[in-house]
C-alpha positions in Angstrom: 74.3 114.2 66.8 72.9 115.8 70.1 71.7 112.4 71.5 75.2 111.0 70.8 76.8 113.9 72.7 74.4 113.5 75.6 75.1 109.8 75.7 78.9 110.4 75.8 78.5 113.0 78.5 76.3 110.7 80.6 78.9 108.0 80.3 81.7 110.3 81.4 79.6 111.6 84.3 78.6 108.2 85.5 82.3 107.4 86.4 82.6 110.6 88.3 79.2 110.2 89.9 80.3 107.0 91.5 83.1 108.7 93.3 81.1 111.7 94.3 78.2 109.5 95.4 80.4 107.3 97.6 81.9 110.4 99.1 78.6 112.1 99.7 77.1 108.9 101.2 80.2 108.1 103.2 79.5 105.3 105.7 83.0 104.8 106.9 82.1 105.1 110.6 79.6 102.3 110.2 82.0 99.8 108.7 83.5 97.2 111.1 87.0 96.3 110.3 87.7 92.6 109.8 90.9 90.7 110.4 92.7 90.3 107.1 94.7 87.3 105.9 98.2 87.2 107.3 99.8 88.0 103.9 97.9 91.3 103.7 99.1 92.6 107.1 102.0 95.0 106.8 103.1 98.1 104.9 102.8 98.3 101.1 104.0 101.1 98.8 103.1 101.7 95.2 102.0 104.3 92.7 98.4 105.5 92.3 98.7 107.4 89.0 100.9 110.4 89.9 100.7 109.8 93.7 103.2 107.7 95.7 101.0 105.8 98.1 101.7 103.7 101.2 99.1 101.5 102.7 99.5 100.1 106.2 97.1 97.2 107.2 97.1 96.2 110.8 96.2 92.7 112.1 92.8 94.0 113.3 91.9 95.2 109.8 92.4 98.9 110.5 95.2 101.0 109.0 96.3 104.0 107.2 96.5 105.1 103.6 99.1 107.8 103.0 100.0 109.4 99.7 102.1 112.3 98.3 102.3 114.2 95.1 104.3 117.4 94.8 103.4 119.4 97.9 100.2 117.5 98.6 100.5 115.1 101.5 97.4 113.2 102.7 96.9 110.7 105.5 93.6 108.8 105.8 92.3 105.9 108.0 91.3 102.7 106.3 89.3 99.6 107.3 89.6 96.2 105.6 86.4 94.2 105.2 85.5 91.3 102.9 88.2 91.9 100.4 87.8 95.6 100.2 89.9 98.5 101.6 87.5 101.2 102.7 89.0 104.7 102.9 87.8 107.4 105.4 86.7 109.7 102.5 84.1 107.2 101.5 85.9 105.6 98.5 87.2 102.1 98.4 89.4 99.6 96.5 89.1 95.9 96.2 92.0 93.5 96.9 92.5 91.7 93.6 95.6 89.8 94.5 98.0 89.6 97.4 101.2 87.6 97.8 104.5 88.0 99.6 105.8 90.0 96.6 102.9 92.3 95.7 99.5 93.6 96.5 97.1 94.5 93.6 94.2 96.9 94.4 91.5 97.7 92.0 89.6 101.0 91.9 86.0 100.8 90.9 86.2 104.3 89.7 87.5 105.6 86.3 87.5 102.4 84.4 88.6 100.1 87.2 92.3 101.0 87.3 94.6 98.5 89.1 97.4 99.6 91.3 100.3 97.4 92.3 102.1 97.8 95.7 105.2 96.1 97.0 106.0 95.1 100.6 107.7 98.1 102.3 107.9 97.4 106.1 111.0 99.5 106.4 109.4 102.4 104.4 112.3 102.7 102.1 110.0 103.3 99.0 107.5 105.5 100.8 107.5 109.3 100.4 109.3 111.3 103.1 105.9 112.4 104.4 104.5 108.9 104.6 107.7 107.5 106.0 107.5 110.1 108.8 103.8 109.5 109.5 103.9 105.7 109.5 107.1 105.3 111.5 105.6 106.9 114.6 
């Protein structure tokens, strides 16, 4: 029974270790942004679990990820490179699909959850905080 418990705990920790490892070994300053495809450029809003998130991708591959939940409001820089959105905290999400109607990002953490965003250039779906940050 103890080996089974140890195996389960190792499996649970490996998901967390990936996030903490990426954050501890953050190489964001070394990543060079790459021009994304034209259909990725713009502002996208969607839910990331309980967070309302807005992602802005500029034509040079740089941008901003902004998200809110309750009284927590966060703004982070992002860089797009080779199908991946790199976030300044060291984490990243891969671009699984992008069209004129939606953007699907996949997290490699916590069982590879996918998040769907919709175009939101007017920031009508963004949180008040993110709307304020990204409209400047």
